[in-house]
C-alpha positions as CSV (number, residue, x, y, z in Angstrom):
1,M,98.5,102.7,124.9
2,K,100.9,104.1,122.3
3,R,101.1,100.8,120.5
4,E,97.3,100.4,120.6
5,K,96.9,103.9,119.0
6,E,99.3,103.0,116.2
7,Y,97.4,99.8,115.4
8,R,94.2,101.7,115.3
9,Q,95.7,104.2,112.9
10,L,96.8,101.3,110.7
11,T,93.2,100.0,110.9
12,D,91.9,103.3,109.7
13,G,94.5,103.5,106.9
14,A,93.6,100.0,105.7
15,L,89.9,100.7,105.6
16,K,90.4,104.0,103.8
17,R,92.5,102.3,101.2
18,A,89.8,99.7,100.8
19,S,87.2,102.3,100.2
20,K,89.3,103.9,97.4
21,E,90.4,100.6,95.8
22,Q,89.2,99.9,92.2
23,S,90.1,96.2,92.3
24,A,87.5,94.1,94.1
25,L,90.2,91.7,95.1
26,M,92.5,94.3,96.6
27,E,89.5,96.0,98.3
28,A,88.7,92.6,100.0
29,Q,92.3,92.2,101.1
30,W,92.3,95.7,102.7
31,E,89.0,94.9,104.4
32,I,90.5,91.8,105.8
33,L,93.6,93.5,107.0
34,G,91.8,96.3,108.9
35,P,90.1,94.1,111.5
36,R,93.4,92.2,112.0
37,Y,95.0,95.5,113.2
38,T,92.0,96.1,115.4
39,K,92.6,92.7,117.0
40,L,96.2,93.6,117.6
41,A,95.2,96.9,119.1
42,E,92.9,95.0,121.6
43,Q,95.7,92.5,122.4
44,S,98.2,95.3,122.9
45,K,96.2,96.7,125.9
46,K,97.0,93.5,127.8
47,V,100.7,93.8,127.3
48,D,102.9,96.5,128.5
49,E,106.1,97.7,126.8
50,K,108.4,95.6,129.0
51,T,106.5,92.3,128.6
52,A,106.2,92.2,124.9
53,I,108.1,89.3,123.5
54,Y,107.3,89.5,119.8
55,D,105.8,92.4,117.9
56,P,105.1,91.7,114.2
57,I,105.6,95.3,113.2
58,P,109.2,96.8,113.3
59,W,108.1,100.1,114.9
60,E,111.7,101.5,115.0
61,R,112.2,101.0,111.3
62,M,108.8,102.6,110.6
63,R,109.6,105.6,112.7
64,G,112.9,106.2,110.8
65,R,115.2,105.4,113.6
């Protein structure tokens, strides 16, 4: 659940950035990225912490460990 929540926060952040973006190209890129994080959030529900083989986001580095 923790990973799902973090992906959903990334989704929200990407969509907020898209809404504030002045460049149409960058806005489109943020709008594409947001739903990708949502998909990862949905997939993370099916995998628990012990069975995850590959995670594209280095959570430890993002948390400052």
